[in-house]
VOZAKOL-707738 format. One line per field, with one value per residue (C-alpha): residue in one letter; z, y, x. Coordinates in Angstrom, 2 decimals. Each point is the difference from the previous one (the first is absolute). Last residue first. Example, Ala and Ser with C-alpha at 12.3 -4.5 7.8 and 13.67 -1.06 7.14 Angstrom:
<recs>
type = [s:a]
Z = [7.14:0.66]
Y = [-1.06:-3.44]
X = [13.67:-1.37]
</recs>
This chain:
<recs>
type = [x:x:x:x:x:x:x:x:x:x:x:x:x:x:x:x:x:x:x:x:x:x:x:x:x:x:x:x:x:x:x:x:x:x:x:x:x:x:x:x:x:x:x:x:x:x:x:x:x:x:x:x:x:x:x:x:x:x:x:x:x:x:x:x:x:x:x:x:x:x:x:x:x:x:x:x:x:x:x:x:x:x:x:x:x:x:x:x:x:x:x:x:x:x:x:x:x:x:x:x:x:x:x:x:x:x:x:x:x:x:x:x:x:x:x:x:x:x:x:x:x:x:x:x:x:x:x:x:x:x:x:x:x:x:x:x:x:x:x:x:x:x:x:x:x:x:x:x:x:x:x:x:x:x:x:x:x:x:x:x:x:x:x:x:x:x:x:x:x:x:x:x:x:x:x:x:x:x:x:x:x:x:x:x:x:x:x:x:x:x:x:x:x:x:x:x:x:x:x:x:x:x:x:x:x:x:x:x:x:x:x:x:x:x:x:x:x:x:x:x:x:x:x:x:x:x:x:x:x:x:x:x:x:x:x:x:x:x:x:x:x:x:x:x:x:x:x:x:x:x:x:x:x:x:x:x:x:x:x:x:x:x:x:x:x:x:x:x:x:x:x:x:x:x:x:x:x:x:x:x:x:x:x:x:x:x:x:x:x:x:x:x:x:x:x:x:x:x:x:x:x:x:x:x:x:x:x:x:x:x:x:x:x:x:x:x:x:x:x:x:x:x:x:x:x:x:x:x:x:x:x:x:x:x:x:x:x:x:x:x:x:x:x:x:x:x:x:x:x:x:x:x:x:x:x:x:x:x:x:x:x:x:x:x:x:x:x:x:x:x:x:x:x:x:x:x:x:x:x:x:x:x:x:x:x]
Z = [24.14:-1.72:1.19:-0.48:-1.96:-2.58:2.71:0.11:-0.32:-3.73:0.77:2.70:-2.20:2.79:-2.00:1.96:-2.28:0.43:1.75:0.36:-1.71:-2.90:2.43:0.92:-3.67:-0.28:2.88:-1.48:-3.39:1.56:1.99:-3.23:-1.61:2.98:-0.14:-3.69:0.58:2.79:-2.18:-2.73:2.52:1.33:3.37:1.32:3.45:-0.74:-3.08:2.08:1.28:-3.46:-1.45:1.93:-2.67:-1.80:2.09:2.54:-0.71:3.50:1.50:3.77:2.36:2.97:2.34:2.99:1.64:3.28:1.58:-2.62:-1.65:-2.55:-2.54:-2.20:-3.57:-1.15:-3.58:-1.58:-2.02:-0.95:2.23:2.71:2.63:1.61:3.34:-1.70:-1.67:3.24:1.93:-2.53:0.19:3.80:-0.02:-2.43:2.10:3.17:-1.71:-1.18:3.48:1.56:-2.51:0.74:-3.02:-2.95:-2.73:-2.46:-2.42:0.27:-2.34:-2.40:-0.70:-0.83:-3.40:-1.65:1.70:-1.33:1.37:-2.30:2.06:-2.32:1.29:3.76:1.02:-2.52:1.55:3.40:2.46:3.61:3.02:-0.36:-2.64:-1.30:-0.94:-0.07:2.50:-1.21:1.72:-1.70:-1.03:2.16:-0.98:0.53:-0.30:2.69:-2.36:-3.30:-0.89:-0.23:2.54:-0.60:2.59:0.30:2.70:0.43:2.72:2.60:1.43:0.79:-0.32:-1.86:1.74:-2.59:-1.65:-2.25:-2.48:-1.78:-2.90:-2.06:-2.28:0.48:3.68:0.43:-1.09:2.27:2.89:-0.55:-0.17:3.29:1.66:-1.19:1.75:3.20:0.32:-1.22:-2.79:-2.42:-3.42:-2.00:-3.10:-2.08:2.10:-2.52:1.43:0.26:1.94:3.41:-1.32:2.30:2.70:1.98:3.34:1.98:2.35:2.65:-0.18:1.80:-3.04:-1.96:2.52:-0.01:-3.79:-0.14:2.36:-1.81:-3.44:0.81:-3.24:-2.60:1.99:0.25:-3.76:-0.67:2.13:3.12:1.32:3.05:0.56:2.58:-1.56:-0.70:1.86:-1.11:2.50:-2.71:0.70:-0.30:-3.45:-1.16:1.31:-1.69:-3.33:0.40:0.36:-2.70:-2.59:-2.79:1.85:1.24:-3.52:-1.57:2.70:-0.16:-3.78:-0.27:0.13:-2.30:-3.27:-1.74:-1.06:-1.91:1.65:-1.22:3.37:0.89:-3.24:0.46:3.72:-0.50:-2.24:2.61:2.87:0.91:-2.51:-3.00:0.85:2.50:-0.12:-1.74:-2.81:-1.07:-0.11:-1.20:-1.45:-0.77:-2.95:-2.42:-3.20:-2.91:-2.38:-3.77:-1.56:-3.08:-0.87:-0.88:3.10:2.48:-1.60:-3.01:-0.06:3.46:0.98:1.87:2.39:-0.46:2.79:2.82:1.82:3.59:0.73:2.48:-2.60:-1.74:1.05:-1.63:-0.30:-2.93:-2.08:-1.49:-2.34:0.05:-3.40:0.26:3.67:0.18:3.38:-0.66:3.44:-0.14:-3.42:1.39:2.65:-2.66:0.67:-0.74:-3.68:-0.08:0.45:2.68:1.21:2.68:0.42:3.52:-0.91:1.69:-2.38:0.96:-1.76:-0.33:-0.64:-1.39:1.40:-1.52:2.85:0.27:-1.93:0.36:3.68:1.05:0.30:-2.72:0.41:3.77:-0.45:-2.52:2.60:2.76:-2.21:-1.28:3.56:0.99:-2.81:1.19:3.67:-0.06:-0.92:-2.73:-1.26:-1.19:-0.26:-0.34:-0.85:-1.69:0.09:-2.65:1.02:-2.40:-1.58]
Y = [14.19:3.30:3.04:3.35:2.51:0.75:0.99:-1.79:2.13:-0.78:-3.73:0.41:1.76:-0.44:-2.06:-2.92:-2.74:-2.93:1.75:-2.59:0.53:-2.26:-2.88:0.17:-0.28:-3.08:-1.71:0.79:-1.35:-3.27:-0.17:0.31:-2.81:-2.29:0.86:-0.86:-3.33:-0.86:0.93:-2.41:-2.78:0.47:1.50:-1.55:-0.70:-3.72:0.90:1.93:-2.84:-1.61:3.15:-0.63:2.03:-3.36:-0.32:2.77:3.20:1.37:-3.48:0.51:-2.57:-2.30:2.09:-2.25:-0.81:-1.88:-2.52:-2.51:-0.02:2.74:1.05:3.02:1.11:3.58:0.60:3.41:2.41:3.66:1.67:-1.13:2.20:-2.95:0.37:0.98:-3.41:-1.76:2.03:-0.90:-3.71:0.09:1.39:-2.69:-2.71:1.30:0.07:-3.60:-1.07:1.72:-1.61:-3.51:-1.51:-2.19:1.90:1.83:-1.24:-3.46:-0.54:-2.62:-1.36:-3.70:-0.30:-0.77:-3.38:-1.44:2.99:1.93:2.62:1.95:3.54:0.13:-3.56:-0.08:3.09:-1.66:0.85:0.12:-2.23:-1.59:1.56:-2.49:2.69:3.57:2.08:3.23:3.19:2.38:3.33:2.93:3.59:2.97:3.78:0.87:0.19:-1.62:-2.73:-3.76:-2.66:-3.74:-2.76:-3.36:-2.64:-2.77:-2.48:-1.38:-3.47:0.55:3.41:0.16:2.56:2.17:0.13:2.95:0.09:2.94:-0.49:-1.52:-2.91:-2.53:0.94:-1.53:-3.45:0.09:1.11:-2.88:-2.54:1.21:0.05:-3.55:-1.17:1.86:-1.26:0.46:2.46:1.23:1.47:3.21:0.67:1.11:0.11:2.36:2.89:1.10:2.56:-1.46:-3.45:-2.31:-2.63:-1.32:-1.60:-3.02:0.33:2.60:3.73:-0.66:-2.03:3.24:1.39:-3.20:-0.18:3.58:-0.73:-3.21:1.62:3.06:1.02:-1.74:0.82:3.65:0.19:-1.49:2.73:-0.78:-0.28:-1.23:-0.60:-0.35:0.29:3.42:2.08:3.63:2.63:2.56:-0.36:-3.77:0.38:2.16:-2.55:-2.78:1.84:0.78:-3.72:-1.16:2.38:0.16:1.96:2.52:0.60:0.25:2.25:2.37:0.14:0.76:-1.46:-2.47:1.82:2.41:3.55:1.41:2.94:-0.80:-0.86:-2.08:-1.96:-1.03:-0.58:-2.19:-2.35:-0.68:0.05:-3.69:-1.24:0.26:-0.81:-2.68:-1.72:0.37:2.20:1.14:3.63:2.26:3.15:2.93:2.42:-2.02:1.65:-2.18:1.30:-0.30:1.50:-2.16:-0.38:-3.35:-0.30:-1.29:1.94:-1.08:-0.40:-1.55:-0.06:3.28:-1.63:1.61:2.43:-0.69:3.20:-0.22:3.10:2.84:2.62:-2.15:-3.19:-2.67:-3.78:-1.66:-2.45:-3.46:-0.92:-2.97:-1.01:-3.62:-0.89:-3.70:-1.49:-2.81:0.34:3.77:0.06:-2.07:2.68:2.44:3.75:0.09:-0.65:3.42:1.76:1.53:-0.98:1.05:-1.61:-0.98:-3.36:-1.79:1.73:3.10:-0.16:3.10:-1.17:2.54:1.37:2.67:0.99:1.33:-2.55:-2.53:-0.55:-2.27:-3.70:-1.73:2.30:-0.48:-3.77:0.38:1.86:-2.55:-2.94:1.77:0.88:-3.66:-0.68:2.59:-1.03:-0.85:3.66:2.05:1.37:-1.43:2.24:3.69:0.94:3.41:1.79:2.58:2.12:-0.01:3.27]
X = [28.92:-0.58:1.92:-1.64:2.09:-2.67:-2.45:-3.33:-3.15:-0.26:-0.20:-2.65:-2.54:-2.58:-2.47:-1.44:-1.27:-2.40:-2.88:-2.76:-3.38:1.01:0.50:-3.69:-0.94:2.24:-1.79:-3.41:1.10:1.17:-3.26:-1.96:2.02:-0.69:-3.71:-0.19:1.76:-2.46:-2.96:1.11:0.72:-3.53:-0.80:-3.21:1.50:0.30:2.06:2.52:2.21:0.04:1.61:3.22:1.87:0.37:3.18:0.25:1.94:0.74:-0.02:0.12:1.48:-0.63:-2.12:-0.65:-3.34:-0.06:-2.35:-1.07:3.43:-0.68:2.65:-0.63:0.59:-0.66:-1.09:0.45:-2.12:0.32:2.56:2.42:1.59:1.85:-1.80:-3.26:-0.42:0.99:-2.56:-2.70:0.88:0.10:-3.54:-1.15:1.65:-1.66:-3.41:0.38:1.08:-3.03:-2.35:1.23:1.75:-0.95:1.83:-2.21:1.06:1.60:2.91:1.32:-3.49:-0.33:-1.69:3.35:0.02:3.23:1.86:2.26:1.89:2.28:-0.50:-0.41:0.78:2.87:1.61:-0.32:-2.74:1.12:-0.47:-3.42:-2.24:-2.57:-2.48:1.32:-1.99:-1.57:-1.13:-2.43:1.42:1.12:-0.81:2.28:-0.31:2.55:3.01:-1.01:-2.44:-0.38:0.89:0.22:-0.34:1.73:-0.30:2.56:-0.94:2.41:0.30:3.69:1.65:3.29:2.20:1.65:3.42:0.81:2.89:1.65:2.40:-2.80:-0.90:2.79:0.11:-3.47:1.21:3.05:-2.19:-2.39:2.86:1.48:-3.42:-0.69:3.16:-0.84:-3.57:-3.57:0.81:-2.65:0.76:-0.31:2.11:-3.00:-3.18:-1.69:2.04:3.61:2.00:0.84:0.93:-1.91:0.56:-2.98:0.85:-1.15:1.76:0.76:0.73:3.29:1.06:0.52:2.47:2.04:-0.05:1.29:2.89:0.95:-0.03:2.08:1.80:-2.18:-3.11:0.95:0.62:-3.46:-1.54:-2.01:-3.54:-1.88:-3.70:-2.76:-3.46:-1.54:-2.61:-0.58:1.07:0.90:3.73:-0.49:-1.53:2.91:2.50:-1.95:0.13:3.71:0.70:-2.44:1.48:-2.60:-2.68:2.55:1.31:-3.45:-1.43:2.97:0.40:-3.69:-3.48:-1.63:-0.74:2.36:-0.91:3.00:1.79:3.51:1.53:-3.07:0.24:3.63:-0.39:-3.05:1.97:2.71:-2.49:0.19:-2.57:2.35:3.63:-1.05:-3.35:-3.33:-1.25:-3.45:1.12:-2.84:1.56:-2.28:0.01:2.14:1.26:1.11:2.64:0.24:3.09:0.46:-3.64:-1.56:-2.15:2.57:2.81:2.02:3.77:0.09:3.69:-0.40:-2.51:-3.38:-0.94:-2.45:-0.93:-1.25:-2.03:0.36:0.85:2.63:1.74:2.14:0.00:1.80:-1.97:0.53:-2.81:-2.37:-1.41:1.08:0.30:0.84:0.85:-2.50:-1.57:0.39:-1.69:-2.86:-0.62:-1.19:0.27:3.73:-0.78:-1.65:3.32:2.23:3.47:2.49:3.43:1.12:1.58:-2.90:-2.39:-1.96:-3.36:-2.16:-3.55:-2.44:-3.22:-2.24:-2.28:-3.57:-2.07:2.82:-0.78:2.86:-0.86:2.02:3.01:-0.01:-0.03:2.83:2.04:-0.56:0.97:3.12:0.99:-0.08:2.47:2.52:-0.10:3.72:0.51:1.64:-3.30:-3.30:-3.06:-0.82:-3.57:0.25:-3.33:-0.89:-2.96:-2.94:-1.11]
</recs>
């Protein structure tokens, strides 16, 4: 019997559309001989939907989803249960009380409210296998400040940075600007909890720094400012596995990368010469640098207790390697980094699902209750505060 796989896409995130692309790529490439996949679409208003019309990208372009049904998530016996919304008079298959059971959840989501551990927490609490790590790895991977602090505590190299809350900046702007300028221009200003280069900008002087901070504060209450390295190369490497069973992918270098890739560079880039590659795989690096990056990638993966598959981004200035960030649910699942190692997109998805099941099986062996009948041992006259 095929396992039911729920591929979750969308969500209340500025990376909503990117998630749709990733999820439909997973749907197209999953091994349908062993899995029965279905798209679970979380709209920007937070409502959940299923239906065959959600499997066609043209319906998202037209914003028309005839045959899609709103569902309410529930849980039973370690499965995600999708129940018809009460307003649906007929179920999904013509029956009033149809439900759809999902054995394993495959989140293909990006950004806040979905990739940051919010979804993982719901499934983890209810014992449903969920790909790509845990609440911990997702939350740490999303928050660039906490992520860098975790990397530093594991002796992983990061660029100089400073961070502050939006409320702090509003109350003590001059003091914070003074501390930030000590890093030295140019600077990169980012919302701490977003990806896909949304809200990110470069500041070469005081005036540009002010504008960059204002932009970033529109997207998050927590801002990080990093030293912008000159003449630097971005190198990316994926890691697959769980705990100490880890494999690093080939390294890639985005072509034409200078300071940082904008959202349009990543997803809307329409060069006149479409034959020009957007990435160089493997990256043209000395063997010892490649090996160092792969080792750092594995250590970064372990540092946040990741699972399944993640992409780690690095900066290399010709002398030093810096860990930039980890993407716990990478766009397109970073399948292109594995193809050169004879791991197809289909096989990669299967391995990610298997690691999710392994992680959940390990959780099942944990004691989650401690029965000492505490309530009946309490005296009736005990004060409660």
